[in-house]
VOBA-187938 format. One line per field, with one value per atom (N, C-alpha, C, O): residue in three letters; z, x, y; chain; residue number from 1. Coordinates in steps of 0.02 Angstrom, whole numbers, plus 50000, padded with zeros to 5 digits. Example, Ala and Ser with C-alpha at 12.3 -4.5 7.8 and 13.67 -1.06 7.14 Angstrom:
! residues 2
type	[ALA  ALA  ALA  ALA  SER  SER  SER  SER] $
pz	[50390  50390  50390  50423  50354  50357  50394  50402] $
px	[50660  50615  50660  50712  50642  50684  50645  50670] $
py	[49716  49775  49835  49834  49888  49947  50002  50057] $
mol	[A  A  A  A  A  A  A  A] $
seq	[1  1  1  1  2  2  2  2] $
***
This chain:
! residues 143
type	[MET  MET  MET  MET  LYS  LYS  LYS  LYS  HIS  HIS  HIS  HIS  ILE  ILE  ILE  ILE  VAL  VAL  VAL  VAL  THR  THR  THR  THR  LEU  LEU  LEU  LEU  LEU  LEU  LEU  LEU  CYS  CYS  CYS  CYS  ILE  ILE  ILE  ILE  LEU  LEU  LEU  LEU  GLY  GLY  GLY  GLY  PHE  PHE  PHE  PHE  PRO  PRO  PRO  PRO  LEU  LEU  LEU  LEU  HIS  HIS  HIS  HIS  ALA  ALA  ALA  ALA  ALA  ALA  ALA  ALA  ASP  ASP  ASP  ASP  VAL  VAL  VAL  VAL  ALA  ALA  ALA  ALA  ALA  ALA  ALA  ALA  ILE  ILE  ILE  ILE  LEU  LEU  LEU  LEU  ALA  ALA  ALA  ALA  ALA  ALA  ALA  ALA  ASP  ASP  ASP  ASP  ASP  ASP  ASP  ASP  ALA  ALA  ALA  ALA  ARG  ARG  ARG  ARG  ILE  ILE  ILE  ILE  ALA  ALA  ALA  ALA  ALA  ALA  ALA  ALA  MET  MET  MET  MET  LYS  LYS  LYS  LYS  ALA  ALA  ALA  ALA  PRO  PRO  PRO  PRO  ASP  ASP  ASP  ASP  MET  MET  MET  MET  GLY  GLY  GLY  GLY  LYS  LYS  LYS  LYS  LEU  LEU  LEU  LEU  SER  SER  SER  SER  ALA  ALA  ALA  ALA  ILE  ILE  ILE  ILE  PHE  PHE  PHE  PHE  SER  SER  SER  SER  ASP  ASP  ASP  ASP  ASN  ASN  ASN  ASN  LEU  LEU  LEU  LEU  HIS  HIS  HIS  HIS  TYR  TYR  TYR  TYR  ALA  ALA  ALA  ALA  HIS  HIS  HIS  HIS  SER  SER  SER  SER  ASN  ASN  ASN  ASN  GLY  GLY  GLY  GLY  VAL  VAL  VAL  VAL  VAL  VAL  VAL  VAL  ASP  ASP  ASP  ASP  THR  THR  THR  THR  LYS  LYS  LYS  LYS  SER  SER  SER  SER  SER  SER  SER  SER  PHE  PHE  PHE  PHE  VAL  VAL  VAL  VAL  ASP  ASP  ASP  ASP  ILE  ILE  ILE  ILE  LEU  LEU  LEU  LEU  VAL  VAL  VAL  VAL  SER  SER  SER  SER  GLY  GLY  GLY  GLY  ARG  ARG  ARG  ARG  THR  THR  THR  THR  ARG  ARG  ARG  ARG  TYR  TYR  TYR  TYR  LEU  LEU  LEU  LEU  GLU  GLU  GLU  GLU  TYR  TYR  TYR  TYR  ASP  ASP  ASP  ASP  HIS  HIS  HIS  HIS  VAL  VAL  VAL  VAL  GLU  GLU  GLU  GLU  ARG  ARG  ARG  ARG  LYS  LYS  LYS  LYS  ALA  ALA  ALA  ALA  SER  SER  SER  SER  PHE  PHE  PHE  PHE  PRO  PRO  PRO  PRO  ALA  ALA  ALA  ALA  PRO  PRO  PRO  PRO  GLY  GLY  GLY  GLY  VAL  VAL  VAL  VAL  ALA  ALA  ALA  ALA  LEU  LEU  LEU  LEU  VAL  VAL  VAL  VAL  SER  SER  SER  SER  GLY  GLY  GLY  GLY  ARG  ARG  ARG  ARG  ALA  ALA  ALA  ALA  ARG  ARG  ARG  ARG  ILE  ILE  ILE  ILE  GLN  GLN  GLN  GLN  ALA  ALA  ALA  ALA  ALA  ALA  ALA  ALA  SER  SER  SER  SER  GLU  GLU  GLU  GLU  LYS  LYS  LYS  LYS  GLY  GLY  GLY  GLY  VAL  VAL  VAL  VAL  MET  MET  MET  MET  ASP  ASP  ASP  ASP  SER  SER  SER  SER  VAL  VAL  VAL  VAL  LEU  LEU  LEU  LEU  SER  SER  SER  SER  TYR  TYR  TYR  TYR  LEU  LEU  LEU  LEU  ALA  ALA  ALA  ALA  VAL  VAL  VAL  VAL  TRP  TRP  TRP  TRP  ARG  ARG  ARG  ARG  LEU  LEU  LEU  LEU  GLU  GLU  GLU  GLU  ASP  ASP  ASP  ASP  GLY  GLY  GLY  GLY  LYS  LYS  LYS  LYS  TRP  TRP  TRP  TRP  ARG  ARG  ARG  ARG  PHE  PHE  PHE  PHE  LEU  LEU  LEU  LEU  ALA  ALA  ALA  ALA  TRP  TRP  TRP  TRP  GLN  GLN  GLN  GLN  SER  SER  SER  SER  CYS  CYS  CYS  CYS  LYS  LYS  LYS  LYS  LEU  LEU  LEU  LEU  PRO  PRO  PRO  PRO  PRO  PRO  PRO  PRO  ALA  ALA  ALA  ALA  ASN  ASN  ASN  ASN  PRO  PRO  PRO  PRO] $
pz	[48627  48694  48706  48727  48687  48679  48653  48673  48583  48541  48574  48576  48600  48627  48670  48656  48708  48784  48758  48792  48677  48658  48638  48651  48606  48585  48608  48593  48662  48732  48781  48812  48770  48792  48732  48745  48680  48631  48620  48628  48610  48620  48664  48657  48747  48794  48831  48849  48835  48891  48938  48936  48988  49016  49050  49058  49079  49105  49179  49167  49238  49289  49329  49378  49290  49358  49416  49461  49413  49496  49545  49603  49514  49552  49563  49605  49546  49514  49575  49624  49576  49618  49710  49757  49709  49777  49778  49834  49769  49787  49792  49849  49783  49788  49875  49925  49853  49908  49973  50017  49977  50023  50048  50104  49964  49997  50062  50118  50023  50065  50129  50160  50138  50218  50237  50270  50197  50245  50291  50352  50203  50245  50286  50319  50284  50358  50417  50455  50443  50493  50505  50564  50467  50483  50527  50577  50479  50525  50550  50590  50586  50659  50680  50700  50701  50739  50775  50835  50761  50793  50766  50710  50832  50830  50781  50743  50791  50755  50691  50643  50687  50600  50553  50493  50619  50574  50554  50494  50597  50595  50554  50528  50525  50490  50407  50357  50428  50362  50347  50288  50388  50371  50390  50436  50344  50313  50380  50411  50399  50443  50441  50488  50360  50314  50340  50353  50344  50311  50324  50370  50262  50257  50257  50202  50281  50290  50280  50332  50236  50227  50208  50158  50261  50273  50225  50200  50211  50143  50209  50197  50244  50299  50298  50336  50244  50269  50343  50341  50372  50446  50395  50347  50422  50405  50459  50489  50475  50499  50493  50441  50541  50542  50532  50525  50541  50557  50632  50639  50664  50741  50769  50812  50743  50745  50729  50769  50687  50640  50705  50739  50696  50709  50801  50829  50835  50907  50879  50893  50844  50841  50802  50824  50756  50767  50815  50809  50859  50895  50969  50995  50981  51032  51029  51073  50960  50938  50930  50926  50925  50913  50822  50795  50811  50749  50743  50782  50695  50662  50597  50579  50565  50503  50502  50554  50472  50489  50425  50430  50361  50274  50264  50283  50210  50133  50090  50094  50047  49985  49907  49878  49882  49832  49766  49736  49747  49676  49604  49554  49611  49579  49599  49652  49573  49596  49536  49491  49550  49522  49508  49502  49507  49533  49455  49399  49491  49422  49465  49525  49433  49445  49416  49367  49431  49386  49403  49362  49426  49460  49519  49562  49484  49534  49610  49629  49641  49702  49728  49784  49662  49701  49664  49608  49701  49665  49694  49754  49650  49640  49652  49604  49695  49697  49681  49708  49641  49643  49648  49662  49646  49623  49664  49681  49682  49745  49791  49778  49840  49869  49932  49953  49951  49988  50056  50073  50109  50166  50217  50201  50279  50337  50387  50407  50403  50480  50542  50543  50627  50654  50681  50662  50743  50777  50826  50831  50862  50925  50870  50889  50805  50757  50736  50711  50751  50715  50665  50669  50619  50571  50511  50491  50479  50382  50374  50413  50282  50267  50196  50181  50157  50084  50031  50031  49986  49930  49917  49919  49908  49914  49854  49841  49820  49760  49805  49863  49775  49814  49778  49723  49813  49779  49851  49899  49833  49906  49851  49797  49886  49864  49910  49960  49882  49917  49917  49896  49932  49913  49945  50002  49913  49901  49964  49950  50043  50078  50106  50132  50110  50134  50099  50122  50047  49995  50007  49993  50044  50059  50058  50073  50036  50014  50068  50108  50085  50146  50112  50078  50157  50139  50161  50212  50119  50110  50115  50134  50095  50059  50046  49998  50052  50068  50055  50085  49983  49995  49972  49945  49992  49945  49976  50019  49927  49943  49947  49912  49985  49948  49892  49863  49872  49806  49824  49866  49765  49792  49781  49755  49814  49788  49733  49708  49710  49633  49631  49676  49562  49570  49553  49538  49557  49540  49497  49499] $
px	[50411  50390  50450  50448  50518  50581  50595  50635  50549  50558  50517  50544  50442  50400  50462  50480  50487  50531  50588  50612  50616  50671  50632  50635  50592  50545  50544  50576  50497  50447  50512  50501  50593  50622  50644  50627  50675  50682  50612  50618  50582  50531  50532  50498  50565  50602  50515  50482  50497  50460  50510  50508  50560  50592  50556  50496  50587  50536  50584  50640  50572  50595  50554  50516  50577  50558  50574  50536  50648  50689  50658  50651  50626  50587  50520  50489  50503  50411  50415  50382  50452  50474  50477  50448  50532  50571  50504  50496  50458  50397  50381  50404  50354  50279  50288  50253  50353  50373  50367  50326  50398  50380  50342  50333  50279  50198  50184  50168  50199  50167  50216  50217  50247  50288  50238  50195  50246  50152  50130  50131  50090  50029  50027  49980  50086  50110  50104  50068  50140  50164  50076  50057  50041  49966  49919  49883  49943  49898  49911  49864  49970  50041  50058  50114  50028  50068  50132  50122  50179  50232  50263  50256  50312  50303  50365  50369  50417  50497  50464  50472  50430  50415  50375  50377  50328  50280  50342  50352  50368  50399  50448  50453  50502  50517  50513  50546  50454  50432  50383  50366  50356  50323  50365  50404  50365  50395  50374  50322  50427  50422  50374  50351  50355  50305  50229  50183  50224  50171  50066  50028  50067  49997  49925  49896  49910  49863  49784  49752  49759  49691  49646  49643  49616  49559  49509  49493  49480  49433  49347  49288  49374  49316  49327  49300  49373  49405  49462  49500  49461  49506  49581  49607  49590  49681  49734  49729  49787  49826  49891  49920  49919  50018  50035  50004  50123  50156  50133  50111  50138  50137  50063  50051  50006  49932  49924  49890  49940  49915  49953  49925  50044  50049  50029  50037  50002  49961  49926  49941  49886  49789  49820  49786  49872  49864  49912  49902  49959  49999  49939  49928  49919  49861  49787  49754  49784  49719  49669  49617  49675  49609  49559  49504  49621  49590  49634  49680  49613  49636  49622  49569  49682  49679  49659  49682  49631  49599  49622  49658  49596  49592  49609  49593  49673  49678  49681  49713  49649  49649  49663  49617  49719  49730  49671  49679  49618  49582  49620  49619  49649  49698  49764  49753  49836  49869  49932  49947  49958  50006  50066  50048  50107  50171  50177  50173  50191  50229  50276  50265  50330  50369  50359  50395  50331  50320  50407  50437  50445  50479  50531  50514  50614  50649  50660  50677  50647  50648  50549  50525  50514  50453  50411  50388  50401  50344  50272  50260  50230  50134  50115  50128  50092  50040  49964  49927  49946  49881  49814  49845  49772  49727  49668  49637  49648  49581  49581  49609  49542  49595  49528  49493  49520  49448  49466  49466  49486  49490  49447  49391  49444  49429  49474  49529  49432  49438  49434  49424  49432  49369  49411  49467  49360  49374  49324  49286  49312  49268  49175  49119  49196  49164  49115  49059  49147  49114  49155  49211  49152  49199  49170  49112  49247  49239  49244  49273  49194  49226  49212  49153  49255  49256  49284  49322  49282  49330  49345  49309  49386  49406  49460  49493  49459  49503  49560  49552  49618  49678  49725  49740  49755  49830  49869  49847  49954  49985  50053  50068  50081  50155  50219  50229  50258  50309  50368  50341  50419  50489  50545  50544  50588  50665  50692  50731  50682  50727  50774  50754  50865  50919  50941  50980  50902  50891  50857  50869  50800  50778  50688  50673  50650  50560  50547  50553  50518  50458  50386  50382  50328  50274  50273  50303  50232  50231  50159  50148  50129  50044  50001  50017  49935  49868  49807  49789  49781  49720  49694  49728  49610  49567  49515  49508  49464  49383  49334  49351  49283  49267  49224  49192  49221  49165  49101  49081  49072  48982  48996  49037  48942  48956  48928  48889  48955  48940  48872  48847  48831  48750  48755  48805  48695  48710  48687  48712] $
py	[49361  49390  49430  49487  49392  49446  49497  49539  49499  49543  49616  49671  49600  49642  49670  49727  49645  49688  49730  49775  49710  49777  49813  49873  49789  49843  49885  49936  49874  49918  49971  50023  49928  49965  50027  50084  50018  50066  50129  50190  50112  50169  50193  50244  50187  50226  50215  50263  50165  50098  50032  49971  50093  50047  49995  50005  49927  49869  49855  49830  49866  49871  49805  49804  49760  49673  49705  49722  49714  49695  49739  49720  49830  49875  49858  49890  49832  49799  49761  49778  49711  49645  49664  49635  49732  49769  49797  49774  49821  49859  49818  49812  49765  49753  49707  49703  49678  49630  49699  49687  49753  49802  49787  49762  49819  49799  49769  49789  49693  49653  49635  49581  49680  49691  49704  49674  49795  49818  49789  49788  49740  49707  49659  49637  49640  49598  49618  49584  49684  49724  49737  49737  49745  49773  49728  49727  49695  49610  49605  49601  49597  49592  49617  49600  49694  49728  49752  49755  49765  49772  49837  49861  49869  49943  49960  50009  49900  49917  49902  49940  49852  49857  49895  49910  49906  49953  50029  50043  50061  50115  50110  50166  50064  50035  50037  50048  50021  50017  50076  50078  50127  50184  50223  50209  50301  50358  50384  50372  50425  50496  50541  50574  50540  50578  50549  50588  50490  50453  50500  50516  50500  50513  50469  50469  50452  50396  50426  50429  50443  50449  50390  50355  50389  50314  50323  50378  50259  50254  50309  50321  50318  50340  50429  50469  50443  50500  50517  50565  50494  50506  50526  50499  50563  50534  50549  50603  50502  50478  50489  50474  50514  50522  50426  50374  50460  50403  50374  50317  50401  50395  50389  50346  50436  50408  50349  50316  50323  50250  50181  50138  50204  50159  50144  50090  50206  50194  50161  50103  50163  50144  50059  50012  50036  49978  49943  49882  49954  49944  49927  49872  49975  49966  49909  49881  49909  49864  49886  49853  49964  49973  49973  49970  49979  49962  49877  49863  49834  49771  49733  49707  49735  49728  49652  49627  49613  49548  49505  49456  49530  49528  49560  49617  49539  49604  49557  49504  49575  49526  49560  49588  49556  49600  49584  49532  49626  49607  49622  49585  49678  49692  49734  49763  49750  49789  49797  49757  49853  49856  49941  49999  49923  49950  49975  49949  50059  50104  50149  50154  50184  50221  50303  50313  50345  50390  50426  50393  50459  50490  50429  50388  50456  50402  50427  50483  50377  50366  50354  50342  50364  50380  50329  50339  50271  50220  50215  50222  50204  50208  50141  50104  50117  50066  50068  50108  50027  50064  50003  49952  49993  49953  49946  49996  49884  49882  49801  49747  49821  49782  49768  49814  49702  49685  49674  49615  49727  49725  49711  49732  49682  49673  49702  49684  49759  49790  49794  49855  49770  49783  49847  49866  49883  49920  49932  49884  49976  50003  50004  49985  50031  50052  49989  49994  49937  49851  49819  49843  49773  49751  49782  49787  49807  49853  49785  49747  49756  49722  49751  49762  49763  49821  49815  49766  49842  49831  49920  49970  49914  50004  49991  49941  50060  50080  50104  50123  50103  50141  50160  50137  50207  50204  50229  50262  50191  50195  50220  50195  50274  50300  50300  50333  50259  50225  50304  50355  50307  50333  50308  50285  50313  50276  50309  50355  50296  50352  50313  50261  50332  50315  50222  50180  50221  50165  50107  50048  50143  50077  50125  50182  50069  50088  50090  50043  50174  50159  50219  50270  50158  50192  50246  50263  50289  50371  50417  50474  50377  50359  50344  50310  50339  50304  50362  50413  50320  50372  50300  50257  50294  50251  50281  50325  50232  50248  50175  50128  50170  50108  50091  50135  50025  50035  50002  49962  50040  49999  49901  49864  49897  49817  49815  49854  49755  49725  49704  49670  49732  49697  49639  49606  49624  49546  49497  49441] $
mol	[A  A  A  A  A  A  A  A  A  A  A  A  A  A  A  A  A  A  A  A  A  A  A  A  A  A  A  A  A  A  A  A  A  A  A  A  A  A  A  A  A  A  A  A  A  A  A  A  A  A  A  A  A  A  A  A  A  A  A  A  A  A  A  A  A  A  A  A  A  A  A  A  A  A  A  A  A  A  A  A  A  A  A  A  A  A  A  A  A  A  A  A  A  A  A  A  A  A  A  A  A  A  A  A  A  A  A  A  A  A  A  A  A  A  A  A  A  A  A  A  A  A  A  A  A  A  A  A  A  A  A  A  A  A  A  A  A  A  A  A  A  A  A  A  A  A  A  A  A  A  A  A  A  A  A  A  A  A  A  A  A  A  A  A  A  A  A  A  A  A  A  A  A  A  A  A  A  A  A  A  A  A  A  A  A  A  A  A  A  A  A  A  A  A  A  A  A  A  A  A  A  A  A  A  A  A  A  A  A  A  A  A  A  A  A  A  A  A  A  A  A  A  A  A  A  A  A  A  A  A  A  A  A  A  A  A  A  A  A  A  A  A  A  A  A  A  A  A  A  A  A  A  A  A  A  A  A  A  A  A  A  A  A  A  A  A  A  A  A  A  A  A  A  A  A  A  A  A  A  A  A  A  A  A  A  A  A  A  A  A  A  A  A  A  A  A  A  A  A  A  A  A  A  A  A  A  A  A  A  A  A  A  A  A  A  A  A  A  A  A  A  A  A  A  A  A  A  A  A  A  A  A  A  A  A  A  A  A  A  A  A  A  A  A  A  A  A  A  A  A  A  A  A  A  A  A  A  A  A  A  A  A  A  A  A  A  A  A  A  A  A  A  A  A  A  A  A  A  A  A  A  A  A  A  A  A  A  A  A  A  A  A  A  A  A  A  A  A  A  A  A  A  A  A  A  A  A  A  A  A  A  A  A  A  A  A  A  A  A  A  A  A  A  A  A  A  A  A  A  A  A  A  A  A  A  A  A  A  A  A  A  A  A  A  A  A  A  A  A  A  A  A  A  A  A  A  A  A  A  A  A  A  A  A  A  A  A  A  A  A  A  A  A  A  A  A  A  A  A  A  A  A  A  A  A  A  A  A  A  A  A  A  A  A  A  A  A  A  A  A  A  A  A  A  A  A  A  A  A  A  A  A  A  A  A  A  A  A  A  A  A  A  A  A  A  A  A  A  A  A  A  A  A  A  A  A  A  A  A  A  A  A  A  A  A  A  A  A  A  A  A  A  A  A  A  A  A  A  A  A  A  A  A  A  A  A  A  A  A  A  A  A] $
seq	[1  1  1  1  2  2  2  2  3  3  3  3  4  4  4  4  5  5  5  5  6  6  6  6  7  7  7  7  8  8  8  8  9  9  9  9  10  10  10  10  11  11  11  11  12  12  12  12  13  13  13  13  14  14  14  14  15  15  15  15  16  16  16  16  17  17  17  17  18  18  18  18  19  19  19  19  20  20  20  20  21  21  21  21  22  22  22  22  23  23  23  23  24  24  24  24  25  25  25  25  26  26  26  26  27  27  27  27  28  28  28  28  29  29  29  29  30  30  30  30  31  31  31  31  32  32  32  32  33  33  33  33  34  34  34  34  35  35  35  35  36  36  36  36  37  37  37  37  38  38  38  38  39  39  39  39  40  40  40  40  41  41  41  41  42  42  42  42  43  43  43  43  44  44  44  44  45  45  45  45  46  46  46  46  47  47  47  47  48  48  48  48  49  49  49  49  50  50  50  50  51  51  51  51  52  52  52  52  53  53  53  53  54  54  54  54  55  55  55  55  56  56  56  56  57  57  57  57  58  58  58  58  59  59  59  59  60  60  60  60  61  61  61  61  62  62  62  62  63  63  63  63  64  64  64  64  65  65  65  65  66  66  66  66  67  67  67  67  68  68  68  68  69  69  69  69  70  70  70  70  71  71  71  71  72  72  72  72  73  73  73  73  74  74  74  74  75  75  75  75  76  76  76  76  77  77  77  77  78  78  78  78  79  79  79  79  80  80  80  80  81  81  81  81  82  82  82  82  83  83  83  83  84  84  84  84  85  85  85  85  86  86  86  86  87  87  87  87  88  88  88  88  89  89  89  89  90  90  90  90  91  91  91  91  92  92  92  92  93  93  93  93  94  94  94  94  95  95  95  95  96  96  96  96  97  97  97  97  98  98  98  98  99  99  99  99  100  100  100  100  101  101  101  101  102  102  102  102  103  103  103  103  104  104  104  104  105  105  105  105  106  106  106  106  107  107  107  107  108  108  108  108  109  109  109  109  110  110  110  110  111  111  111  111  112  112  112  112  113  113  113  113  114  114  114  114  115  115  115  115  116  116  116  116  117  117  117  117  118  118  118  118  119  119  119  119  120  120  120  120  121  121  121  121  122  122  122  122  123  123  123  123  124  124  124  124  125  125  125  125  126  126  126  126  127  127  127  127  128  128  128  128  129  129  129  129  130  130  130  130  131  131  131  131  132  132  132  132  133  133  133  133  134  134  134  134  135  135  135  135  136  136  136  136  137  137  137  137  138  138  138  138  139  139  139  139  140  140  140  140  141  141  141  141  142  142  142  142  143  143  143  143] $
***
């Protein structure tokens, strides 16, 4: 295994295990903050330029999304990763993509869906901040 890692680095595929761990930890903190919303925690995690495109097409800014979460109009009940990976396409930018089973309650009822998503993180003043989200609902698996 050590030889494979060395070969990948020589071929120009640097592995950033610490970066991956840091971005996944930031993503875990985001999910925890969304499930137990606190204005201070959410404000610290979300970039001021947040663009959050929900799976239903509604788009929120940092201000509107924090308000929805803190007010309880939307409550994230469960968030289970089916698949999640991180990549770094440019310095100071991280992409987290995958699929997740998410349960959220709102005035419209409870959504229980598997979503395919792309999350964008940006390094701002030395801290990873959640910049953008885009997701879509996946059809149920065939029996």
